[in-house]
N, C-alpha and C positions, 0 to 999 in steps of 0.2 A: 875724156870728154863724153858727154851724153846729152841727148835731147830731153828737155823737160817742158812742161806747160806751166805758165805762171797762173796760179789760182788765187792769189791775194797778195796783200802787202802787210808788213809788220810796222807797228808804231811802238816805239820804246822811249820812255823818258830817261831811263837809266840803262847805259850800255857801256861796253868796253870803249875807252877813248879812241881806239883804232877804228871804230865804226862811226865816229862822228862825221857827219856830212854825207854818208853813204845811204842810198835807198836800199831798204831791206825788203825782199820779196819772198813769198812762199811759192815754191816750185815743186811740182809733182814730176819726178823722174819717169820717163817713158821707156818701155821696152821696144824691141825692134819692130813690132807690129802695132805700136801706138798704145799698148795697154799699160796700166800703172805698173811701175817697177819699184816697189818698196814704198816707204812712207814719204810724205812731203818733207822738204828741207827748206831751210832759210838760206838765201843767197844774197850777196851784195850785187848791186847793179849800177852801172854808169851809162847804160845805153838808152834808158828811157823806156824799158820794157813795161808792158801793162798786162792786166788780166786777159787771159785767152791767148797771149802770144806764145809761140813755141820758141824756145831759146836753147842755145848750146851752153852747157854749164861745164865747169871744170872743178875738180877737187884737188888740183895740183897746189899743195901748200906753199911752195916756193913762189909760184906765180902770184898767188893771192898776197903773200907778204910783200912782194914788189909793188903790187897795186896799192895797198894801204900804207906802204912805207913804214911798216912796223914789224920787226923781226919776230916778236912773240905774240902776235895777234891771234885771238881764238877763231878768227874767220877761216872757214875751210872751203866754202863754195862761192863761186862767182860766175856771172854771165860773161860769155865770150862773144856771143853774136845772137842776132835774131834771125830765125829761119824765115825765108821768103814764103809767102802764101801761094 
């Protein structure tokens, strides 16, 4: 798990079927001091996160497979929670 900041959203007309119905967000992973930690990533979101929100993300493939209910989904990252302000 890692903290990230939502910096945008993704709109896609063609995507893997396991992504249908999911909100896709662009999240910037953050380091321990709040600095950028690597490149932005695409995450699926079911929490209603928006631009500027700090979120907890996971790269646990098994958890994401359970979320999307597809064993061979290419989705790797998902939001787990929104950090209180």
